[in-house]
Z-matrix of the N, CA and C atoms (Angstrom, degrees):
N
C 1 1.469
C 2 1.568 1 106.50
N 3 1.322 2 113.60 1 139.12
C 4 1.485 3 117.97 2 -179.92
C 5 1.507 4 109.87 3 -133.28
N 6 1.341 5 118.62 4 135.13
C 7 1.400 6 121.12 5 178.91
C 8 1.539 7 109.71 6 -90.38
N 9 1.352 8 117.01 7 137.88
C 10 1.444 9 121.57 8 176.78
C 11 1.537 10 107.73 9 -100.86
N 12 1.290 11 117.01 10 119.30
C 13 1.475 12 121.23 11 -178.75
C 14 1.497 13 105.52 12 -109.87
N 15 1.295 14 116.62 13 134.60
C 16 1.469 15 121.13 14 176.45
C 17 1.534 16 111.16 15 -92.26
N 18 1.300 17 117.09 16 136.88
C 19 1.463 18 123.29 17 176.46
C 20 1.560 19 106.07 18 -64.17
N 21 1.342 20 118.84 19 136.34
C 22 1.408 21 124.09 20 171.15
C 23 1.506 22 109.20 21 -118.08
N 24 1.292 23 118.56 22 138.14
C 25 1.449 24 122.83 23 174.94
C 26 1.516 25 109.59 24 -70.72
N 27 1.357 26 116.50 25 166.40
C 28 1.446 27 119.08 26 178.18
C 29 1.542 28 112.23 27 -57.03
N 30 1.361 29 116.23 28 -25.49
C 31 1.468 30 120.41 29 177.14
C 32 1.475 31 113.37 30 -87.10
N 33 1.393 32 115.92 31 8.45
C 34 1.475 33 122.59 32 179.77
C 35 1.511 34 113.33 33 68.79
N 36 1.325 35 117.42 34 26.42
C 37 1.445 36 120.66 35 173.68
C 38 1.553 37 108.35 36 -89.14
N 39 1.281 38 115.06 37 152.34
C 40 1.456 39 122.18 38 -177.28
C 41 1.515 40 111.67 39 -114.67
N 42 1.387 41 118.68 40 83.51
C 43 1.454 42 118.43 41 -174.22
C 44 1.485 43 115.29 42 -65.07
N 45 1.313 44 120.12 43 -27.85
C 46 1.434 45 119.82 44 178.90
C 47 1.512 46 112.91 45 -70.25
N 48 1.355 47 116.88 46 -43.99
C 49 1.435 48 119.42 47 177.61
C 50 1.574 49 111.74 48 -65.88
N 51 1.360 50 114.63 49 -34.49
C 52 1.457 51 117.82 50 174.09
C 53 1.511 52 112.64 51 -61.51
N 54 1.332 53 115.53 52 -39.12
C 55 1.478 54 120.14 53 178.07
C 56 1.525 55 109.35 54 -66.72
N 57 1.349 56 115.46 55 -46.21
C 58 1.487 57 118.72 56 -178.01
C 59 1.534 58 111.48 57 -60.51
N 60 1.318 59 116.91 58 -39.67
C 61 1.437 60 120.79 59 -177.14
C 62 1.564 61 110.29 60 -72.08
N 63 1.344 62 119.02 61 -17.37
C 64 1.440 63 121.09 62 178.62
C 65 1.531 64 112.07 63 -82.18
N 66 1.317 65 117.35 64 -8.71
C 67 1.433 66 124.07 65 -176.55
C 68 1.521 67 112.83 66 -83.19
N 69 1.371 68 117.29 67 154.06
C 70 1.477 69 119.23 68 173.53
C 71 1.547 70 109.83 69 -58.28
N 72 1.282 71 116.66 70 156.57
C 73 1.462 72 122.40 71 -177.58
C 74 1.516 73 112.39 72 -57.43
N 75 1.360 74 117.31 73 -41.49
C 76 1.441 75 118.54 74 -178.46
C 77 1.527 76 113.27 75 -63.76
N 78 1.364 77 116.31 76 -36.16
C 79 1.504 78 121.05 77 176.64
C 80 1.491 79 111.17 78 -68.96
N 81 1.370 80 117.56 79 -41.44
C 82 1.425 81 121.46 80 178.48
C 83 1.524 82 109.65 81 -59.52
N 84 1.321 83 116.57 82 -44.63
C 85 1.428 84 122.41 83 -177.89
C 86 1.557 85 112.33 84 -59.02
N 87 1.342 86 115.73 85 -39.29
C 88 1.435 87 121.53 86 179.88
C 89 1.548 88 108.33 87 -66.24
N 90 1.310 89 116.95 88 -43.98
C 91 1.481 90 119.70 89 -178.44
C 92 1.516 91 111.39 90 -67.79
N 93 1.329 92 118.90 91 -44.00
C 94 1.446 93 121.47 92 -178.62
C 95 1.574 94 109.80 93 -69.91
N 96 1.324 95 119.88 94 -28.23
C 97 1.436 96 121.43 95 173.57
C 98 1.509 97 110.79 96 -66.59
N 99 1.333 98 114.94 97 -41.77
C 100 1.527 99 118.07 98 175.34
C 101 1.517 100 110.36 99 -64.05
N 102 1.353 101 117.61 100 -43.75
C 103 1.490 102 118.16 101 179.52
C 104 1.520 103 110.56 102 -62.65
N 105 1.320 104 118.45 103 -37.83
C 106 1.498 105 122.46 104 179.28
C 107 1.582 106 109.07 105 -64.12
N 108 1.315 107 115.94 106 -46.44
C 109 1.479 108 117.75 107 175.10
C 110 1.493 109 111.88 108 -56.64
N 111 1.343 110 114.88 109 -47.35
C 112 1.455 111 120.31 110 -178.71
C 113 1.546 112 110.72 111 -60.10
N 114 1.278 113 119.75 112 -46.08
C 115 1.442 114 122.66 113 -176.83
C 116 1.516 115 110.14 114 -69.80
N 117 1.341 116 118.51 115 -32.99
C 118 1.467 117 119.57 116 -178.12
C 119 1.517 118 112.97 117 -83.10
N 120 1.336 119 116.82 118 -45.24
C 121 1.456 120 120.25 119 -171.35
C 122 1.543 121 115.08 120 -112.08
N 123 1.298 122 116.31 121 -6.64
C 124 1.492 123 118.49 122 178.68
C 125 1.507 124 115.23 123 95.82
N 126 1.267 125 116.94 124 178.96
C 127 1.502 126 122.68 125 -173.40
C 128 1.518 127 108.85 126 -65.84
N 129 1.310 128 121.02 127 -35.14
C 130 1.440 129 119.41 128 -176.71
C 131 1.513 130 113.18 129 -64.92
N 132 1.305 131 118.74 130 -18.62
C 133 1.455 132 123.27 131 179.08
C 134 1.515 133 114.49 132 -70.84
N 135 1.372 134 116.35 133 -20.76
C 136 1.427 135 119.32 134 -175.71
C 137 1.548 136 112.38 135 -113.90
N 138 1.342 137 115.95 136 18.89
C 139 1.484 138 120.82 137 -175.28
C 140 1.480 139 115.30 138 -49.89
N 141 1.356 140 120.53 139 -41.56
C 142 1.467 141 117.17 140 179.17
C 143 1.548 142 113.16 141 -63.50
N 144 1.312 143 117.69 142 -19.29
C 145 1.476 144 122.33 143 -175.37
C 146 1.557 145 112.91 144 -101.32
N 147 1.347 146 116.20 145 2.29
C 148 1.488 147 116.33 146 -178.08
C 149 1.503 148 110.88 147 -119.81
N 150 1.298 149 113.32 148 154.54
C 151 1.502 150 120.86 149 177.47
C 152 1.505 151 108.97 150 -151.85
N 153 1.344 152 115.76 151 140.38
C 154 1.445 153 120.82 152 177.46
C 155 1.539 154 107.49 153 -74.90
N 156 1.307 155 117.28 154 138.93
C 157 1.472 156 122.53 155 175.82
C 158 1.524 157 105.25 156 -91.67
N 159 1.301 158 116.93 157 109.10
C 160 1.459 159 126.26 158 -173.83
C 161 1.538 160 107.69 159 -56.35
N 162 1.343 161 115.27 160 137.28
C 163 1.465 162 121.86 161 173.54
C 164 1.522 163 114.93 162 78.51
N 165 1.377 164 116.04 163 9.51
C 166 1.472 165 119.49 164 179.19
C 167 1.548 166 106.15 165 -138.83
N 168 1.329 167 116.56 166 166.94
C 169 1.486 168 117.83 167 171.92
C 170 1.563 169 111.67 168 -85.05
N 171 1.304 170 115.25 169 9.96
C 172 1.492 171 117.53 170 -174.22
C 173 1.570 172 111.87 171 -94.29
N 174 1.291 173 111.66 172 162.12
C 175 1.490 174 123.23 173 172.19
C 176 1.506 175 109.34 174 -126.90
N 177 1.314 176 118.60 175 161.92
C 178 1.447 177 119.39 176 174.80
C 179 1.525 178 110.10 177 -128.78
N 180 1.311 179 113.30 178 143.91
C 181 1.510 180 121.07 179 170.93
C 182 1.502 181 104.39 180 -98.34
N 183 1.315 182 114.65 181 124.08
C 184 1.431 183 121.72 182 -178.35
C 185 1.513 184 112.57 183 -102.18
N 186 1.395 185 115.30 184 123.76
C 187 1.455 186 121.95 185 177.44
C 188 1.492 187 106.36 186 -114.29
N 189 1.304 188 115.08 187 117.78
C 190 1.436 189 121.18 188 179.15
C 191 1.513 190 110.76 189 -100.94
N 192 1.315 191 115.89 190 157.01
C 193 1.448 192 120.51 191 -177.14
C 194 1.509 193 108.86 192 152.45
N 195 1.362 194 113.95 193 -145.35
C 196 1.472 195 117.46 194 178.84
C 197 1.519 196 112.06 195 -58.78
N 198 1.329 197 115.40 196 -39.50
C 199 1.464 198 122.12 197 172.78
C 200 1.510 199 109.28 198 -119.30
N 201 1.318 200 113.80 199 148.01
C 202 1.498 201 119.01 200 176.00
C 203 1.534 202 105.88 201 -92.37
N 204 1.313 203 115.58 202 102.63
C 205 1.432 204 121.36 203 -177.65
C 206 1.518 205 109.25 204 -99.92
N 207 1.333 206 114.86 205 136.54
C 208 1.477 207 121.93 206 174.98
C 209 1.504 208 111.52 207 -118.00
N 210 1.292 209 116.75 208 138.58
C 211 1.525 210 122.99 209 172.73
C 212 1.519 211 102.00 210 -122.19
N 213 1.375 212 113.69 211 118.43
C 214 1.468 213 120.51 212 178.51
C 215 1.536 214 108.38 213 -92.16
N 216 1.302 215 115.60 214 138.23
C 217 1.466 216 120.14 215 179.72
C 218 1.513 217 110.54 216 -145.34
N 219 1.288 218 114.53 217 164.46
C 220 1.453 219 123.76 218 175.73
C 221 1.550 220 107.90 219 -131.89
N 222 1.308 221 114.89 220 155.70
C 223 1.447 222 118.65 221 178.98
C 224 1.550 223 108.58 222 -89.53
N 225 1.366 224 114.91 223 136.69
C 226 1.452 225 120.26 224 178.06
C 227 1.524 226 107.94 225 -94.20
N 228 1.318 227 117.86 226 -46.87
C 229 1.473 228 123.03 227 169.71
C 230 1.522 229 106.85 228 -153.51
N 231 1.261 230 118.34 229 -167.19
C 232 1.466 231 119.91 230 -173.44
C 233 1.489 232 116.00 231 -61.49
N 234 1.301 233 116.65 232 -24.81
C 235 1.488 234 120.17 233 -175.02
C 236 1.499 235 113.99 234 -121.53
N 237 1.338 236 117.08 235 19.22
C 238 1.500 237 121.58 236 179.81
C 239 1.563 238 109.68 237 -141.52
N 240 1.321 239 114.31 238 138.73
C 241 1.429 240 119.88 239 171.86
C 242 1.531 241 107.98 240 -122.21
N 243 1.265 242 117.59 241 145.91
C 244 1.452 243 124.95 242 178.33
C 245 1.494 244 108.91 243 -107.37
N 246 1.297 245 118.14 244 110.40
C 247 1.483 246 123.82 245 -179.92
C 248 1.531 247 106.79 246 -81.76
N 249 1.334 248 114.83 247 118.58
C 250 1.468 249 121.51 248 -168.35
C 251 1.538 250 116.38 249 -103.95
N 252 1.355 251 114.87 250 -36.75
C 253 1.506 252 117.34 251 -172.10
C 254 1.522 253 107.35 252 -163.93
N 255 1.366 254 111.70 253 145.85
C 256 1.456 255 118.20 254 174.98
C 257 1.476 256 109.63 255 -130.00
N 258 1.311 257 119.03 256 147.04
C 259 1.478 258 122.93 257 179.27
C 260 1.518 259 110.06 258 -162.68
N 261 1.310 260 115.56 259 160.71
C 262 1.457 261 122.99 260 175.01
C 263 1.510 262 108.55 261 -92.13
N 264 1.310 263 115.84 262 121.02
C 265 1.419 264 121.38 263 -176.15
C 266 1.557 265 109.00 264 -88.19
N 267 1.356 266 114.42 265 125.38
C 268 1.444 267 117.43 266 -175.62
C 269 1.557 268 115.51 267 -110.49
N 270 1.350 269 114.34 268 -11.34
C 271 1.435 270 117.90 269 178.24
C 272 1.516 271 106.59 270 -130.79
N 273 1.319 272 114.75 271 169.32
C 274 1.475 273 119.28 272 -173.92
C 275 1.568 274 110.02 273 -65.06
N 276 1.302 275 121.08 274 -42.52
C 277 1.411 276 125.85 275 178.94
C 278 1.520 277 110.50 276 -82.96
N 279 1.304 278 114.72 277 135.21
C 280 1.505 279 118.70 278 175.85
C 281 1.552 280 107.31 279 -70.75
N 282 1.320 281 113.47 280 129.16
C 283 1.445 282 118.09 281 -176.09
C 284 1.501 283 111.45 282 -62.69
N 285 1.346 284 116.97 283 140.27
C 286 1.483 285 123.86 284 178.77
C 287 1.522 286 110.94 285 -55.96
N 288 1.322 287 116.82 286 -41.50
C 289 1.508 288 119.74 287 -176.38
C 290 1.519 289 109.92 288 -61.73
N 291 1.303 290 118.93 289 -35.65
C 292 1.454 291 121.20 290 179.11
C 293 1.524 292 110.98 291 -69.51
N 294 1.357 293 115.90 292 -40.79
C 295 1.415 294 120.09 293 179.41
C 296 1.554 295 112.24 294 -67.89
N 297 1.358 296 114.64 295 -39.53
C 298 1.505 297 119.94 296 179.33
C 299 1.587 298 109.21 297 -62.01
N 300 1.305 299 114.38 298 -43.42
C 301 1.471 300 119.57 299 -177.89
C 302 1.514 301 110.01 300 -61.56
N 303 1.359 302 118.13 301 -49.41
C 304 1.432 303 124.22 302 179.71
C 305 1.552 304 110.90 303 -61.38
N 306 1.353 305 114.84 304 -42.73
C 307 1.496 306 119.62 305 179.54
C 308 1.510 307 111.03 306 -64.06
N 309 1.352 308 117.66 307 -40.86
C 310 1.452 309 120.62 308 178.60
C 311 1.550 310 110.44 309 -63.86
N 312 1.278 311 114.89 310 -42.42
C 313 1.478 312 119.25 311 179.94
C 314 1.560 313 110.29 312 -65.05
N 315 1.323 314 117.46 313 -40.35
C 316 1.477 315 122.32 314 178.92
C 317 1.526 316 107.92 315 -62.28
N 318 1.310 317 114.76 316 -53.67
C 319 1.481 318 118.19 317 179.48
C 320 1.519 319 113.35 318 -55.11
N 321 1.334 320 116.36 319 -44.58
C 322 1.445 321 122.14 320 179.73
C 323 1.570 322 108.19 321 -59.90
N 324 1.302 323 119.25 322 -42.22
C 325 1.409 324 121.68 323 -177.06
C 326 1.551 325 110.74 324 -69.86
N 327 1.325 326 116.72 325 -40.73
C 328 1.474 327 120.65 326 -178.24
C 329 1.509 328 109.50 327 -69.37
N 330 1.323 329 119.05 328 -36.39
C 331 1.495 330 121.82 329 -178.91
C 332 1.529 331 114.83 330 -76.94
N 333 1.324 332 117.23 331 -3.69
C 334 1.506 333 117.67 332 179.71
C 335 1.481 334 112.60 333 -59.21
């Protein structure tokens, strides 16, 4: 069992949930299905949907379909992940700006 924790800004805003709510219902359903699998059966249950982001402590959840959605996360401990950032991927390479934002959020969370 794994807990999914959402990153909160210093002002207690939840940018990942805001991103998720902006998506079409079918895309939201895919993401929440993956989160439910993750919470119920652990990280190994979503292996086809995850990938390590090389050169960072981050991982990504990949949602394929009409849009290529990515959810960047980091591990907090063996049974918790911290969901940091979500975006629609338009090119093959993950944009540096998206990785920088997620890395800053992860560092901020770890340094608390």
